[in-house]
N, C-alpha and C positions, 0 to 999 in steps of 0.2 A: 463384577456385573455382567457380563454375557454367560456366564459360567449358570449364574443365577435363574436370568431367563429362561435358559434354557431347560434346567432342571423345572422350573414352575410351570413351562410349555409343555412337560414330561408326564409331571406330574397330573395335569388339567385331562391330557391325553388320554391318560390311563385310569383320569377320576381317579385317584389315591393321595390321600390328605393323611397330615400328621394324624396318627390314633395315638396319640397321648404313652405308648409305648418306645421301640427301638427302633421297628418291625421299616417304619418310615425313615427313620436315621440311615438303616443300614445302607437303606435302596437308594436314595441321595446320594449317600457318601461315595456308593462303586459306581452309581451315572454319575459324580462329580470329578471322578477319575479318571472314568473313558473320556472326559474333557480337555485332561490333561494333569488337572489336580494332586498334588500328591501331601505337599508342605500339610501336617496335620492342625493350623490353626484355620490356616486357606479353606481348607475341607469343612472345618468344625465352622467357620461364616457360613460356608455357599450353603449348607444343611439349615445353619437356621434362621440365614434372610428366608431361600425360599418354605420355608416353613411357615414363617409369618406372613408374606403375600397371600401364602393357603389357605391360612389360618382365617387372614382378613376375609376372604372369599366365600370362607363358607356363613361366615356371620353374615353376609350382605344379601339382601331377599334374591339377586339373579340366581345364587348356588340352587336356592328353592325350585324356582322356575324353573334353574336348567336338570334338576333332578328329577322335580317330575313331569321332564315331555315328555312326550306320545314318541318321541325318537328323541335321539343323538348323538353325532357324530363328529367327531373332533378327526383334528386332522387330512382335514378333506383333500386329498387331491383334485382337479381338473385341469385337464386341457382341450381348445375351444380353437378352431379352424379361426384368423379372423379374417377382414375384410378385402385382405389383400393375398391373403394364402401365405400365409406365415402361421404360426402356431404360440395361443397363448397359454400359459400355466399359472398354475398356482397352488398353493395350499391353503386352506380355509380353517383359521384354528378351531370354533364349534360352529354346528350349522343343527339348530334342532327345529322339532316341529308343536307347538300347541294346537289341542283344539284340529288335532287333524279332520276327525269325524263331523267335523261343523264349516257351515260354509263361513265362519270368523277365521277357518286355518290359517295359522302365518308360521312363515318357515321365521328365525333368527338365525344371522349370523353374526360371533362376537368373536372377536378380535380381541387378544390381551397382550397389555401391552406392563411391563414392569420398570418403565423409563422413571426415575422421578420427578415429582413436579409439585412444583411450590404452591403453584395459584394459580388463578384463572391466566393470570396476564402469560405463566410459564408458558399455560398449557396452549393459548394460541401460538406462541411463539413456534413449540414444538411441531403443532397441526400447520405449520406456516413452511418451516425447515426440512419435515420430513414427506416421504407419497404418504402416509397413513389414512387422508382422505381420497387419494386417487386408484388408491391398494384397495378401500371399502368398496367403491366405484365399481372397478374392474369384478370383485368379490358377487358383487350386487349382479349386474351385467350377467355374468358366468351362474349362478343362480337362476336367475331368472328367464336364461335361456334355455337350462338343463330341466327346471321342475317345471315352468311354464307359468311362476306365478313369484312376482315382485317380491322380495325377504327386505325383512326389519333388518338395520346394523346398527350395531352397539360397539363400541370402544368399551374395554374395561381396564379401568386405570389401576392396577395393584398398589400404585402406590402416588396418589397425587390428596399429597400435604398428611399423610401417614393414614392414608384411610384410602378404602376401595370407591371410585368415581368413574360411573356409567353414565355416559357419554353416546345417548342417540343423535342419531345419526340423520337429520333429513336431506336427500341422496335425490338427484336430477332424473 
């Protein structure tokens, strides 16, 4: 599961999707090997699972929205000084701008998650157990400090009951 998550994030960062040919398979297999997989069955499973998540995402409206964005950045690193003299750093999965030339310009942060989630109750448990919401708040605050406007934030769950589920977050 860890390797599949890494492959999906790398593919999204490169905006690389299964192409119906062997190019994606070879790319994904090479990257899976770099994470230590050597067994042929494990490699095939990792390639198949990551391709499944990516194809699902391509079929979701968010893919079209991001593909048509005026600006789209992936794996965006940041480091900012905090109030007590420390440094807060992070890497944002995706940040994109829509309608940049208008007064309705909007930056959006997307955090992609490959966790298997069965239903809404499982999602609520996951959000309570993991720091995804706190992470999203940190990322939104960093983008606001750096770009001067509060971004929208979404969790894109790639394995929610076998589908893609977009959870638009309302942060403080």
